[in-house]
C-alpha positions as CSV (number, residue, x, y, z in Angstrom):
1,M,0.0,0.0,0.0
2,S,1.4,3.4,-1.0
3,L,2.1,6.0,1.7
4,G,-0.3,9.0,1.8
5,V,1.6,12.3,1.7
6,G,0.2,15.8,2.4
7,L,2.0,19.2,2.4
8,I,1.6,22.1,4.8
9,G,3.1,25.2,3.3
10,L,2.8,25.7,-0.4
11,G,5.4,28.3,-1.2
12,M,8.8,28.1,-2.9
13,A,9.9,24.9,-1.1
14,A,6.9,22.9,-2.4
15,K,8.3,22.5,-5.9
16,P,11.1,20.1,-5.5
17,H,9.0,18.0,-3.0
18,M,6.2,17.7,-5.5
19,L,8.5,16.8,-8.4
20,A,10.0,14.1,-6.1
21,L,6.5,12.9,-5.0
22,R,5.4,12.8,-8.6
23,D,8.3,10.5,-9.4
24,L,7.4,8.3,-6.4
25,E,3.7,8.2,-7.2
26,A,4.5,7.0,-10.6
27,I,6.0,3.9,-9.2
28,G,3.2,3.4,-6.6
29,A,5.4,4.2,-3.6
30,V,3.3,7.2,-2.5
31,S,0.0,8.8,-3.2
32,I,-0.4,12.6,-2.9
33,I,-3.2,13.5,-0.6
34,G,-2.9,17.2,-1.1
35,G,-1.8,20.5,0.2
36,Y,-2.7,23.1,2.7
37,S,-1.7,26.7,3.1
38,P,-3.6,29.6,5.0
39,S,-3.2,31.7,1.8
40,A,-6.0,31.2,-0.6
41,D,-3.8,32.5,-3.4
42,R,-1.2,29.9,-2.8
43,R,-3.7,27.2,-2.5
44,C,-5.2,28.1,-6.0
45,A,-1.7,28.4,-7.5
46,F,-0.7,25.0,-6.0
47,A,-3.9,23.3,-7.4
48,A,-3.4,24.9,-10.9
49,Q,0.3,24.0,-11.2
50,W,0.1,20.4,-9.8
51,N,-3.5,19.4,-10.4
52,A,-3.6,18.2,-6.9
53,P,-6.2,18.5,-4.1
54,I,-6.1,21.3,-1.6
55,F,-7.5,21.7,1.9
56,K,-8.8,25.0,3.3
57,R,-8.1,24.0,6.9
58,Q,-5.0,22.3,8.3
59,D,-7.1,20.0,10.5
60,A,-9.0,18.7,7.4
61,L,-5.8,17.6,5.9
62,L,-4.4,16.1,9.1
63,N,-7.6,14.2,9.7
64,H,-7.5,12.6,6.2
65,P,-7.9,8.9,6.7
66,D,-5.2,7.9,4.1
67,L,-2.6,10.5,5.4
68,G,0.7,8.9,6.6
69,L,3.3,11.5,6.2
70,V,3.2,15.3,6.3
71,L,5.8,17.6,4.8
72,V,6.1,20.8,6.8
73,L,7.2,23.4,4.4
74,T,6.4,26.7,6.2
75,P,8.9,29.4,7.5
76,P,11.0,28.1,10.3
77,G,9.4,29.8,13.2
78,T,6.1,28.1,12.5
79,H,7.5,24.5,12.6
80,L,7.2,23.8,16.2
81,P,3.4,24.6,16.5
82,I,2.6,22.7,13.2
83,A,4.6,19.8,14.4
84,E,2.6,19.7,17.6
85,A,-0.6,19.5,15.6
86,V,0.8,16.9,13.2
87,A,2.0,14.7,16.1
88,A,-1.3,15.1,18.0
89,A,-2.9,13.7,14.7
90,G,-0.5,10.7,14.9
91,R,1.2,11.5,11.6
92,H,4.8,11.2,10.7
93,M,6.5,14.3,9.3
94,I,9.4,15.8,7.4
95,V,10.2,19.3,8.5
96,E,12.0,21.7,6.0
97,K,15.4,23.0,7.2
98,P,16.1,24.5,9.5
99,L,14.3,22.4,12.1
100,E,13.3,25.6,13.9
101,I,14.7,29.0,14.5
102,S,17.0,27.8,17.3
103,A,18.6,24.6,18.7
104,R,16.3,24.9,21.7
105,R,13.1,24.9,19.7
106,G,14.5,22.2,17.5
107,E,15.0,20.0,20.5
108,A,11.4,20.7,21.6
109,L,10.2,19.8,18.2
110,A,12.1,16.5,18.3
111,V,10.6,15.9,21.9
112,V,7.0,16.4,20.6
113,A,7.4,13.8,17.9
114,E,9.0,11.3,20.2
115,A,6.4,11.8,22.8
116,A,3.7,11.1,20.4
117,G,5.5,8.1,18.8
118,V,5.7,9.5,15.4
119,L,8.8,9.8,13.1
120,C,10.2,13.1,12.2
121,G,12.8,13.8,9.6
122,V,14.4,16.9,8.4
123,C,14.9,18.0,4.9
124,L,18.7,18.4,4.7
125,Q,18.8,16.7,1.2
126,H,22.5,17.3,0.5
127,R,23.4,14.2,2.6
128,F,21.5,12.2,-0.1
129,R,23.5,13.4,-3.1
130,P,25.3,10.4,-4.6
131,A,28.7,12.2,-4.3
132,A,28.0,12.9,-0.6
133,L,27.1,9.3,0.0
134,R,30.2,8.1,-1.6
135,L,32.4,10.5,0.4
136,K,30.6,9.5,3.6
137,Q,31.4,5.9,2.9
138,A,34.9,6.6,2.1
139,L,35.5,8.5,5.5
140,D,33.7,5.7,7.4
141,V,36.0,3.1,6.1
142,G,39.2,5.2,6.4
143,E,40.0,5.6,2.7
144,I,41.8,9.0,3.4
145,G,42.8,8.1,6.8
146,R,42.2,10.2,9.9
147,V,40.7,13.6,9.1
148,L,43.1,16.5,9.7
149,S,41.5,19.4,8.0
150,A,37.8,20.0,7.0
151,S,36.6,23.2,5.5
152,A,33.6,24.7,3.8
153,S,33.0,27.5,1.3
154,I,29.5,28.8,0.4
155,R,29.8,31.8,-1.9
156,W,26.3,32.2,-3.2
157,W,24.3,35.2,-4.6
158,R,20.7,36.2,-3.8
159,D,19.3,39.3,-5.7
160,A,16.8,42.0,-4.8
161,A,13.9,39.9,-6.0
162,Y,14.7,37.1,-3.5
163,F,14.7,39.6,-0.6
164,A,11.6,41.3,-1.8
165,E,9.3,38.8,-0.2
166,P,8.1,40.4,3.1
167,G,10.3,39.3,6.1
168,R,12.8,37.4,3.9
169,G,16.3,37.5,5.6
170,T,14.9,38.8,8.9
171,L,15.2,37.2,12.4
172,A,11.3,37.5,12.8
173,R,10.5,35.4,9.8
174,D,13.6,33.3,9.0
175,G,15.4,33.3,12.4
176,G,18.8,33.9,10.8
177,G,20.6,34.9,7.8
178,V,23.1,33.2,5.5
179,L,24.1,30.5,8.1
180,L,20.7,29.3,9.0
181,T,18.9,29.9,5.6
182,Q,21.5,29.2,2.9
183,A,24.7,27.6,4.3
184,I,23.0,25.3,6.6
185,H,23.0,22.6,4.0
186,T,26.6,22.5,3.5
187,L,27.4,23.1,7.2
188,D,25.1,20.1,8.1
189,L,27.0,18.0,5.5
190,L,30.3,19.2,6.8
191,L,29.4,17.8,10.3
192,H,27.8,14.7,8.9
193,L,31.2,14.0,7.4
194,A,33.7,15.4,9.9
195,G,31.8,15.1,13.1
196,P,30.6,17.6,15.6
197,H,32.4,20.8,16.4
198,R,34.3,21.8,19.6
199,S,34.9,25.4,19.3
200,V,34.9,28.3,16.8
201,A,36.3,31.8,16.2
202,A,34.1,33.8,14.0
203,F,33.5,37.1,12.2
204,A,30.1,38.1,10.8
205,M,28.6,41.2,9.1
206,T,25.6,42.5,7.3
207,S,26.5,43.9,3.8
208,P,25.0,47.2,2.5
209,L,23.4,45.3,-0.5
210,R,20.0,44.6,1.3
211,T,17.9,45.8,4.2
212,I,18.0,42.8,6.6
213,D,18.7,42.4,10.3
214,T,20.7,39.1,9.8
215,E,24.2,38.4,8.6
216,D,25.1,37.7,5.0
217,V,28.9,37.6,5.2
218,V,30.7,35.2,7.6
219,A,34.2,33.9,8.1
220,A,35.3,31.5,10.8
221,A,37.7,28.8,12.1
222,I,36.3,25.6,13.4
223,Q,37.8,23.0,15.6
224,F,36.2,19.6,15.5
225,E,35.8,17.3,18.5
226,S,38.1,14.7,16.6
227,G,40.9,17.4,16.7
228,A,40.7,18.3,13.0
229,I,40.5,22.0,12.3
230,G,39.1,24.0,9.2
231,A,37.8,27.2,7.9
232,L,34.4,28.5,6.9
233,D,33.5,31.1,4.3
234,A,29.8,31.8,3.8
235,T,27.9,34.5,1.9
236,T,25.1,35.5,-0.3
237,V,26.8,38.6,-1.8
238,A,29.1,36.7,-4.2
239,R,27.5,37.4,-7.5
240,P,26.6,35.5,-9.7
241,G,27.0,32.5,-7.2
242,Y,29.4,29.6,-7.2
243,P,29.0,25.9,-6.2
244,E,29.5,25.3,-2.5
245,R,32.7,23.4,-1.6
246,I,33.7,21.0,1.2
247,E,37.3,20.1,1.3
248,I,38.7,17.4,3.5
249,A,42.4,16.4,4.0
250,G,43.4,13.2,6.0
251,T,46.5,11.3,6.8
252,E,46.2,9.1,3.8
253,G,44.4,11.3,1.1
254,S,42.0,14.1,0.4
255,A,38.5,14.9,-1.0
256,L,37.0,17.8,-2.7
257,L,33.2,17.9,-2.9
258,E,32.0,20.8,-5.1
259,G,28.4,21.1,-5.5
260,S,27.3,17.5,-6.6
261,R,30.8,16.5,-7.8
262,L,33.3,14.5,-5.7
263,T,37.0,14.4,-6.4
264,L,38.5,11.7,-4.1
265,H,42.2,10.9,-3.7
266,G,42.3,7.9,-1.4
267,R,44.4,4.9,-0.9
268,D,43.3,3.2,-4.1
269,G,44.0,6.3,-6.3
270,P,41.9,9.2,-7.7
271,E,38.0,8.8,-8.3
272,T,35.4,11.2,-9.5
273,V,31.7,10.9,-8.7
274,G,29.2,13.1,-10.3
275,A,29.7,15.0,-13.6
276,A,27.6,18.0,-12.9
277,L,27.7,20.9,-10.4
278,A,24.6,21.5,-8.2
279,G,22.5,24.5,-8.9
280,G,20.7,26.9,-6.6
281,S,23.8,29.1,-5.8
282,G,22.6,32.1,-7.9
283,A,19.7,34.3,-8.2
284,D,17.3,31.2,-8.6
285,P,17.5,29.4,-5.4
286,M,15.4,26.5,-6.8
287,A,17.5,25.8,-9.9
288,F,18.6,22.3,-8.7
289,D,17.9,18.6,-9.4
290,H,15.2,17.1,-7.3
291,G,16.8,13.7,-7.0
292,P,18.1,14.2,-3.4
293,H,14.7,15.1,-2.4
294,R,13.3,11.9,-3.9
295,A,16.1,9.9,-2.1
296,L,15.2,11.5,1.2
297,L,11.5,10.8,0.8
298,E,12.3,7.2,0.0
299,E,14.4,6.9,3.0
300,M,11.5,8.2,5.1
301,A,9.0,5.8,3.5
302,L,11.4,2.9,4.2
303,A,12.0,4.1,7.8
304,I,8.1,4.1,8.4
305,A,7.7,0.7,6.8
306,Q,10.5,-0.8,9.0
307,E,9.5,1.2,12.1
308,R,12.9,2.8,12.7
309,R,14.2,6.2,12.8
310,P,15.2,7.7,9.4
311,I,18.9,8.6,8.7
312,N,17.8,12.3,8.7
313,D,16.0,12.1,11.9
314,A,15.2,15.5,13.6
315,R,17.8,15.1,16.3
316,S,20.6,14.7,13.7
317,A,19.8,18.3,12.5
318,I,20.4,19.9,16.1
319,P,24.2,19.8,16.0
320,V,24.4,22.2,12.9
321,Q,22.0,24.7,14.6
322,R,24.3,24.6,17.7
323,L,27.3,25.4,15.4
324,I,25.4,28.2,13.9
325,E,24.5,29.6,17.1
326,D,28.1,29.3,18.4
327,L,29.4,31.0,15.3
328,L,27.0,34.0,15.7
329,A,27.8,34.2,19.5
330,D,31.5,34.3,18.9
331,A,31.0,36.9,16.2
332,E,29.2,39.2,18.6
333,R,31.9,39.2,21.2
334,P,33.8,42.4,21.7
335,A,37.1,42.5,20.1
């Protein structure tokens, strides 16, 4: 029997999820129950674009008898109360990144799901890119030895049209700037690969390019619990936008993950995985392949069927929020 899936939040984030759901629906893995937004305009646009059912009330969607999984695709600060409603209805869920606007609220969200006995995943789909999966495998079996250095560079561009949406880039709506909203995918993957951080030294600023109350330029040094060290460079002012990079050097080799392409120099010689660079780094934030979203949804469906936590369980997304909070706290310390 296919897994019934519904969406709460029908804005920009809905597109890759719907493309992935259509793929899975075609093979009988899922059935799309429909979508809900408090905005009538967004409901109408969603119905027209996807020829999918819509619900005028959130509880009407949550009470649908065939609903098994809910995708929470709303702004970050709304995730916790929506998750409470989803959990109360006994439905499993995937929450868009970030899990919430703070690590504390993210932990509360995870507790809500656990107390209700429902599974909760988070949409950090970069973990599911084939190149990232291969690099994770290589690190787990020691193909480049012990990690000594692990760094990330996210030099993206967001134009005026992106920030024209009311509240975009503000603490009130998004909870943070480039770290929490854009770089979080790469930072999460960095920790997924290199392990949790121990300490940071950071600088952050807001450029004069847009009127926001969050950071859009960050530079930092990171020390990991393993003893490895690395550098972070994150911004949305690098026009026209470049593929994000993760660079790892170990005692027996190195790896460069640039977008969705991996160049690995391990004990067995050089290897390349992935021919194309990922999109989404420029003015169009949704210009990327939906394959990783499909893989993430497949993993969640399998976890539900096997009654186990998904790889991208909510608690696995809390370390990156702690890293972001530590970076911003250090950047605010007086010189």
